[in-house]
C-alpha positions in Angstrom: -20.1 -28.9 -8.8 -20.3 -27.9 -5.2 -21.3 -24.3 -4.9 -19.2 -24.1 -1.7 -16.0 -24.3 -3.7 -17.1 -21.9 -6.4 -18.1 -19.1 -4.1 -15.4 -19.6 -1.5 -12.6 -19.3 -4.1 -14.1 -16.3 -5.8 -13.9 -14.5 -2.5 -10.6 -15.9 -1.5 -8.5 -13.9 -3.9 -9.7 -10.4 -3.8 -7.4 -7.4 -3.6 -8.2 -3.8 -3.6 -6.7 -0.9 -5.6 -4.0 -0.4 -2.9 -1.8 -3.4 -3.9 0.8 -1.2 -5.6 1.0 1.3 -2.7 4.0 1.1 -0.5 2.3 2.9 2.4 -0.9 0.9 3.1 -1.9 -2.8 3.6 -2.7 -4.5 0.3 -5.8 -6.3 1.6 -6.0 -9.9 0.5 -9.4 -10.9 1.7 -9.0 -14.7 2.2 -12.5 -15.9 2.7 -13.8 -19.2 4.1 -16.6 -21.2 2.6 -19.9 -19.4 2.9 -22.2 -22.0 1.4 -22.6 -25.7 2.3 -22.7 -28.2 -0.6 -26.1 -27.7 -2.2 -27.8 -26.9 -5.4 -28.1 -23.2 -4.5 -26.8 -21.0 -7.3 -26.4 -17.4 -5.9 -26.7 -14.4 -8.2 -24.9 -11.9 -6.1 -22.0 -12.2 -3.6 -20.8 -9.4 -1.4 -18.3 -8.6 1.4 -17.9 -5.7 3.7 -14.6 -5.3 5.5 -14.1 -2.5 8.1 -10.4 -2.1 8.9 -7.9 0.0 10.9 -4.3 0.8 10.0 -1.3 2.0 12.0 2.4 2.6 11.4 5.2 4.5 13.0 8.2 3.0 11.2 9.4 2.1 7.7 11.9 -0.2 6.0 14.9 1.3 4.2 16.7 -0.1 1.1 18.3 -2.9 3.2 15.0 -3.9 4.9 16.1 -2.3 8.2 13.6 -0.5 10.4 13.9 3.3 10.2 11.8 6.4 10.9 8.5 6.3 9.1 9.6 8.7 6.4 13.1 7.5 6.0 12.4 4.8 3.4 13.8 7.0 0.6 17.2 8.3 -0.1 18.8 10.8 0.3 17.8 11.4 3.9 16.6 14.7 5.2 19.4 17.3 5.5 18.8 20.9 6.3 21.9 21.9 4.4 20.6 20.0 1.4 17.4 22.0 1.5 19.2 25.3 1.9 21.4 24.4 -1.2 18.3 23.5 -3.1 16.7 26.8 -2.4 19.6 28.6 -3.9 20.0 26.4 -7.0 16.3 26.6 -7.8 16.3 30.4 -7.4 13.8 30.4 -4.5 16.5 32.3 -2.5 19.5 34.3 -3.8 21.8 33.4 -0.9 22.1 30.6 1.7 20.0 31.0 4.8 22.3 28.9 6.9 25.2 30.3 8.9 28.6 29.6 7.3 30.0 27.8 10.4 27.0 25.4 10.3 27.3 24.8 6.6 30.8 23.5 7.3 29.7 20.7 9.6 26.1 19.9 8.6 25.2 17.7 5.6 22.5 15.2 6.4 20.3 15.9 9.5 20.6 17.0 12.1 17.1 15.4 12.3 15.5 12.0 11.8 12.2 11.8 9.9 10.0 10.1 12.4 6.2 10.0 12.1 3.0 8.1 12.6 0.0 7.0 10.5 -3.5 6.1 11.7 -6.2 5.0 9.3 -9.6 3.5 9.2 -12.0 2.6 6.5 -14.3 0.2 4.8 -13.5 -2.2 1.9 -16.2 -3.5 -0.4 -16.2 -6.6 -2.7 -19.0 -7.4 -5.1 -19.2 -10.4 -7.5 -21.9 -11.6 -10.0 -21.5 -15.1 -11.4 -22.3 -15.5 -15.0 -22.8 -19.1 -16.0 -20.6 -21.8 -14.6 -17.1 -20.7 -15.8 -17.0 -16.9 -15.4 -18.3 -13.9 -13.5 -17.8 -10.2 -13.1 -16.6 -8.3 -10.0 -15.7 -4.9 -8.5 -13.8 -3.9 -5.4 -12.9 -0.6 -3.7 -12.5 0.9 -0.3 -13.0 4.2 1.5 -10.2 5.4 3.8 -9.7 8.1 6.4 -6.0 8.7 7.0 -4.1 10.9 9.5 -0.4 11.2 9.2 2.3 13.3 10.9 5.9 13.9 10.0 8.1 14.7 13.0 11.7 15.9 12.7 13.5 14.4 15.7 16.9 15.5 16.7 19.9 13.5 15.8 21.7 13.7 19.2 25.2 13.1 17.9 25.0 15.8 15.1 23.3 18.2 17.5 26.1 18.1 20.0 28.6 19.2 17.3 26.7 22.3 16.3 24.6 23.5 19.2 26.6 25.5 21.8 23.6 26.8 23.8 19.9 27.4 23.9 20.3 30.4 21.5 21.8 28.2 18.8 19.0 25.6 19.2 16.3 28.3 18.8 18.1 29.8 15.8 18.3 26.3 14.1 14.6 25.9 14.7 13.8 29.2 13.1 16.1 28.4 10.2 14.2 25.1 9.6 10.9 26.9 9.6 12.2 29.5 7.2 13.5 26.9 4.8 10.2 25.0 4.8 8.3 28.2 4.2 10.5 29.0 1.2 9.9 25.5 -0.1 6.1 26.0 0.2 5.8 23.1 2.6 5.1 24.6 6.1 2.8 21.9 7.4 4.0 18.4 8.5 0.6 17.0 9.5 -2.1 15.7 7.1 -5.6 14.3 7.3 -7.7 13.2 4.4 -10.7 11.0 3.4 -10.5 9.3 0.0 -11.7 6.2 -1.9 -9.1 3.8 -2.9 -8.7 3.0 -6.6 -11.4 0.8 -7.9 -10.9 -2.5 -9.6 -13.3 -3.9 -12.3 -12.6 -7.4 -13.5 -13.8 -10.6 -15.3 -12.9 -13.9 -13.8 -12.7 -17.2 -15.7 -12.3 -20.5 -13.8 -12.3 -24.3 -14.0 -13.2 -26.5 -11.1 -12.6 -30.2 -10.8 -13.7 -32.6 -8.0 -11.4 -35.4 -6.7 -8.5 -34.6 -8.9 -4.8 -35.1 -8.2 -5.5 -36.5 -4.8 -7.4 -33.3 -3.8 -11.0 -33.2 -2.9 -11.4 -30.2 -5.2 -9.1 -28.0 -7.4 -10.0 -24.5 -8.7 -7.9 -22.8 -11.3 -8.9 -19.2 -12.0 -7.8 -16.2 -14.0 -9.0 -12.6 -13.4 -8.4 -9.9 -16.0 -9.2 -6.4 -15.0 -8.7 -2.6 -15.0 -7.7 -0.3 -12.2 -9.8 2.9 -12.2 -8.0 5.8 -10.5 -10.7 6.9 -8.1 -8.3 7.7 -5.2 -7.2 11.3 -4.6 -3.6 12.2 -5.3 -1.2 13.2 -2.5 -0.8 16.9 -1.6 2.7 17.7 -3.0 2.8 20.8 -0.7 2.5 18.7 2.5 5.5 16.3 3.2 3.3 14.2 5.5 0.7 13.5 2.8 0.5 10.0 1.3 -1.7 8.7 -1.5 -4.5 6.2 -1.1 -4.0 4.7 -4.6 -1.9 5.0 -7.7 -1.6 8.8 -8.0 -4.3 9.1 -10.6 -3.0 6.5 -13.1 -5.1 3.9 -14.9 -3.9 0.4 -14.8 -4.5 -3.2 -15.9 -3.9 -6.5 -14.1 -4.0 -10.2 -14.4 -4.5 -12.4 -11.4 -4.2 -16.2 -11.3 -5.2 -18.4 -8.5 -4.7 -22.1 -7.6 -7.0 -23.2 -4.8 -7.4 -26.7 -3.5 -9.2 -28.6 -0.8 -6.4 -31.0 0.3 -8.6 -32.9 2.6 -11.6 -32.4 4.7 -11.3 -29.0 6.5 -7.9 -28.1 5.0 -7.6 -25.6 2.2 -4.5 -24.4 0.3 -4.6 -21.2 -1.8 -1.9 -19.6 -4.0 -2.4 -16.2 -5.7 -0.1 -14.7 -8.3 -0.8 -11.2 -9.8 0.9 -8.8 -12.1 -0.2 -5.2 -12.5 0.9 -2.3 -14.7 -0.1 1.4 -14.4 -0.1 3.6 -17.5 2.2 6.6 -17.9 0.8 10.0 -16.9 2.0 13.6 -16.8 1.3 15.4 -13.5 2.7 18.2 -11.4 5.3 16.8 -9.0 8.1 18.0 -6.8 11.6 17.3 -8.2 14.9 17.5 -6.3 17.4 20.0 -7.7 20.3 18.9 -5.4 20.4 16.2 -2.7 17.1 16.9 -1.0 14.5 14.1 -0.8 11.8 14.2 -3.5 9.0 15.0 -1.1 11.0 18.2 -0.3 12.0 18.9 -3.9 12.6 22.6 -4.6 11.4 22.3 -8.3 7.7 22.0 -9.1 6.5 21.2 -12.6 5.1 18.6 -14.9 6.7 15.2 -14.8 5.8 12.2 -16.9 6.0 9.1 -14.7 5.9 5.7 -16.2 5.3 3.3 -13.3 7.1 0.0 -13.1 5.5 -3.4 -12.9 4.0 -4.8 -9.7 4.0 -8.4 -8.8 2.1 -10.1 -5.9 2.6 -13.7 -4.6 0.5 -15.1 -1.7 0.3 -18.7 -0.4 -2.4 -19.4 2.2 -3.7 -22.2 4.4 -7.1 -22.3 5.9 -8.4 -24.8 8.5 -12.1 -25.3 8.8 -13.9 -27.3 11.5 -12.0 -26.4 14.6 -15.5 -26.3 16.0 -18.8 -26.1 14.3 -18.5 -23.1 12.0 -15.2 -22.0 13.5 -11.9 -21.9 11.5 -8.5 -20.3 11.2 -6.2 -19.2 8.4 -2.6 -18.3 8.0 -0.9 -16.7 5.0 2.0 -14.8 3.6 2.0 -12.0 1.0 4.9 -10.5 -0.9 4.5 -7.4 -3.1 7.4 -6.3 -5.4 7.3 -3.0 -7.4 10.0 -2.3 -9.9 11.4 1.1 -10.5 9.4 3.9 -12.2 10.7 6.2 -14.9 10.6 10.0 -14.4 11.0 12.5 -17.2 11.1 16.3 -16.6 8.5 17.9 -18.9 9.1 21.5 -18.0 9.6 23.8 -21.0 12.2 25.9 -19.1 14.9 23.5 -17.9 17.7 25.9 -17.2 17.7 24.5 -13.6 18.1 20.8 -14.1 16.2 18.3 -11.9 18.1 15.4 -10.4 15.8 12.5 -11.1 18.3 9.6 -11.0 17.9 9.0 -7.3 14.2 9.4 -7.5 13.9 6.7 -10.1 16.3 4.3 -8.3 14.3 4.8 -5.0 10.9 4.2 -6.6 11.3 0.5 -6.6 10.1 -1.1 -3.4 8.9 -4.4 -1.8 6.7 -5.3 1.1 5.9 -8.6 3.0 3.4 -9.5 5.6 2.0 -12.4 7.5 -1.8 -12.6 7.8 -3.5 -14.6 10.5 -7.1 -14.8 11.5 -10.2 -16.6 12.6 -13.6 -16.9 11.1 -17.1 -18.1 12.1 -19.6 -19.4 9.6 -23.1 -18.6 10.9 -24.7 -20.8 8.3 -22.8 -24.0 9.3 -25.3 -26.8 10.1 -28.3 -24.7 9.1 -30.8 -25.7 6.4 -31.2 -22.3 4.9 -28.0 -20.4 4.3 -28.7 -17.3 2.3 -28.1 -14.1 4.3 -26.3 -16.1 7.0 -22.9 -14.4 6.9 -19.4 -15.5 7.7 -17.6 -13.1 10.1 -13.8 -13.1 10.0 -11.1 -11.3 11.9 -7.7 -10.9 10.3 -4.4 -9.3 11.5 -1.8 -8.2 8.9 1.7 -8.1 10.3 4.6 -6.6 8.3 7.8 -8.6 8.1 11.2 -8.2 6.4 12.3 -11.7 5.2 13.1 -11.8 1.5 12.1 -8.7 -0.5 11.1 -5.9 1.8 12.6 -2.5 1.0 11.6 1.2 0.9 8.1 0.6 2.3 6.2 1.6 5.4 5.8 -0.9 8.3 2.0 -0.7 8.4 -0.1 -3.0 10.5 -3.7 -3.8 9.7 -6.7 -5.3 11.5 -9.9 -6.0 9.6 -13.3 -7.5 10.4 -15.1 -8.9 7.4 -18.7 -9.8 6.9 -19.7 -11.7 3.8 -22.8 -13.4 2.3 -24.8 -13.9 -0.9 -28.2 -13.6 -2.4 
């Protein structure tokens, strides 16, 4: 069996513990062949992947582009927040002027923002025999986010009669955020992603079904919650993993060399996180969940996550140079939220939170790679270097997710 196929296909289907995260790029590290046909049998395969992330928009429930924090409903409304303060008992009377309450519901702001991130992803794989192996993957991420409340010009014109009103509205907004316990709208944090540990089983056949080689693989693994949770007292904070929940996944791949220098890959994955009780914000009226006026224990049972990703790879554009093009769709079904507070005299409105917890993301990935070992007699420690760009799109299933771009530079080899 050509070792080239075995190793290339192990490395062609790696994801990190960010696949069920609507904010970040679910890295699918589609790797080219790293070993020529030979009798070499490596005992350790590794990949390092520095990356950068950026976003300043999101997709709403219809897949339309919106402000970066407007992927969820209901939208930000200063009157909603004022009403929530009263209903939750944080204030005894509305802070907003009565004439403004008569004309303001949503707004008068849009939730714009930006995200900048950088990090390093790691993949490790140890073959065990000719039909299985064990692997691990994780990442380390530095994220900086900001939430900016930008004026809705049309709504502003109806309520602002002069500079004094504008200043008064700004002070009102600051007071409301202080009462909610969320004064800051900027966040910076360093965190590992969740870590995946898995066993992979495979069967590889040469010259079958008019293909030069076919690989069928199945990976079964666990998601270890090593990522930090988001700061619920900062509306700009986003998680780098699954909010402290353990999970399991099954990942199947079909990979084929259709003809010389042309590869086709298809990955299908399902993942389930386990329920967990944690302190969360909950809306008491029509405010967004990230601005929820109630804080208390909530048992969240996450929905299933599905990933599908077809891929084409072209080798031999020149000696050692190749290109690849792929599409990835991630679909996450709705979570279940249950209020676990002992005192529930003030009821939490969790219906909209549950309905808005389902999301989908799509992206096109394109890149080039260069195999430094191509044409050389000794291949160990001669890495493949690959550059990949991930571009978010809204074609079939995108909803309620951030429009995050990613650029990564991977280095991979074996011992």
